[in-house]
N, C-alpha and C positions, 0 to 999 in steps of 0.2 A: 283611856278606855273607848274604844269603839262604839258608836251607838248603832241600835238598830235603823235598817232604814225603812221608816214608817211616815206615813203623812201626820204633819202636827196638828192633829185635830182633838177636840174634847173627848169624842168616842174612842180615839185609838189611846188617850190618856186614861181613861176609865179602864180601858182592857188592860193597859200595862200595869196599873195599879193592882188590879185582881191578880195578874201574873206574878208580880213580885212578891205580893202576899203569900201565895200559893207555894212559890219557890222558897221562900224562908221558912214556910213551915216545914216543907219537904227537906230542907237542908237540916233543920233543928232533928227530925225525926231519923233521918239517916246518920246524923252524928251521933245520936242516942245508939242506934243499931251498930255502929262501928265500935263503939266503945265497949257494948256487952259484947260483941262477938269478941273482941280483944281478951276481955276477961275469960271467956270460955276458952280461947285458944290457949292462953297462958296455962289455965287450970291442966288442960290436957297434955300441954309441953311438959310440966312438972311432973305429971303421973307417967308420961312415955320415958322420961329419964331415968326414974326409979324402976320403972318395969324393964326397961331394956338392960340396965345393970343386972338384976336378978335372972334374966333370961340368959346374958351371955356368962354369967358365972355357973348357972346349971349346965350350959352346953359344953362348957370347958370341963366340968366334973364328967360328964357323960363321955366327951371325947377321950379323957384320959382312961377312962374304965375301959372303953371300946380299944384304946391302944394296946393296955395291957392284956385284954381278950384275945387280940390278934397275935400278941406275941406267944401266948400259951396254946394257942388252937391252932390248927393246920388251917390253911386256906380254904380247903374243900369240906372241912367239917364246920367251918363257920358259915359258908355259904350254905350249907344242907341246913343248918340249924334257924336260919332266917329265909328260907325259901318260900316257906308256906305260912304265912300269917294266920292265925287264928281269929283274931279281932276285926271286925269289919266296922266302917263308921262311916258317918253322914255329916254333912255339913249345911245347915240351913242359914239364912241370911235374911233380916228384914231392917227397916230403918228407923230411925229416930229423929225426929225434927228439932234442931237446935237453930233458933233465930232464921227461919225460912231455908235452912241448909239441911237436906236429907243426908246423915251421916249413917253409914252401915252397922250393923250390930250382928255379930257370928253366933251361931250356936252348934256346938260340937256334941253329937249324939254318937254313941257307941251300941253295938248291938246286944251286948251283955255288959253288966255292972260288975261282972267277976274279976277282980283285978288281977287274979293269974291269968287271965286269957290274955295278957300282953307278952306271955312267952309262948311262941310257938314250938317249942321244942321240949323234950324231957332233960332232966338234970343229970342225968348219969354221965354224958359224954361232954357235956359244956363246963365252963369256968364260971365261978362266982362273980368275976369281972363282967362278964357277959350280961349276967342278969342286972347287976349294977348298972351298967350301961343302958339297958332297956327301960329299967325303973325310972332313972334319971330322964330319959326322953320324954316317957310317957308323963311323968311329973311335970315336965316342962311344956307341954303341947299345950296345954289351956292357957299358959302364960303368953306363949308365942302367938295363939290365936288372939288374945286381948291385945297384944302388941300391935298386931296387924291391923286390928280393927282401931286403935287409938290411932295409930301413924297415918291410916287412911282418913279419918277424921279431921285430924290437924291438917292435912294435905287441902280437903275441900274446905274448912274454915278459912285457911289462909288466903285460897282463891278468892271467897266471898268477902275477904275483909279489902283485899285489893281491889275487887269491883265496886265495893262500897266507898272506899277513899277515893277511888277517880271519881265518882259520882259528887261525892262531898266536895272535891276540888273544883270540879265544873261549874257546881252549883256557887261555890264561894268566891271563886276568882274569875269567872266568865260570866255566867248567866246573869247572877244577881247584880255587879258591878254593871253590865249593858243596859238592863233596864232601868236601873237608876238614873245611868247618864241620859239614858233616851227620855224618861220621865221629866229630868231636869230640863233637857233640851226642848221638848213639848211646851211643859210650864213656861219658859222663858219666851217661847214664839207666841203664845196664846197671850202672855202679858204685853208683849210688845205689839201685837195685833191689836189688843183692847186699848193700849195708850194711843195708837195709830187712828183707830175709830172715834177715839174720844176728840182727838185734835180735829179731825176732819168735821165732826159734829159741832164743834166750837166755831170752826172758820164757817160752816154751814150758816150757823146761826148769826155770827156776825155779819154775813152777806146779807140776810133777809132783814136784819134790822135797819142796815143802811140802807137796801131798796124799799122798806117800809118808811122810814124817819129821815132818811137822807143824812144819816150819820154813822 
């Protein structure tokens, strides 16, 4: 592992020891964050699978009813029946924080709570299958909205997991080993300098003794 290009001084050694301590603490916190994100992500994925199956089954039932309605009604009458909807809706969105990730929350608001408002036509000239199709679609709409919320949350969490994983790997396999290698190098250099200084002091002492006493 390549070491950092720094001067082998005691001040640099002290700074590097502080940095590696901070890096190890950050590495542990990021690993804990990654693990918790993975836990939340897997829970969302399991919920997404169940809800997607439910939505797909409901849409298939609605499509089957609409196909039958299209067969027994003329295209003009079918278009006229669905041309002017009675119910109006709005969609509100806010955010929920999951491990520093802001995931969306959708709220579907209808103008009227009357369930009959989903039928924009009279019942005299339309088929019962069209009623079934609209009811099935209306009943599935909230699940579809929840599914969109869950899938967007899963996407955002997956992005954050990948970002956190890269940071953990950078600390674990690059930064911390580089700091450790540099600390080892500086420590060896300082020890070598210390031994060199000791040797020089002993030689100076011998020279002074020889000059003073002639031995």
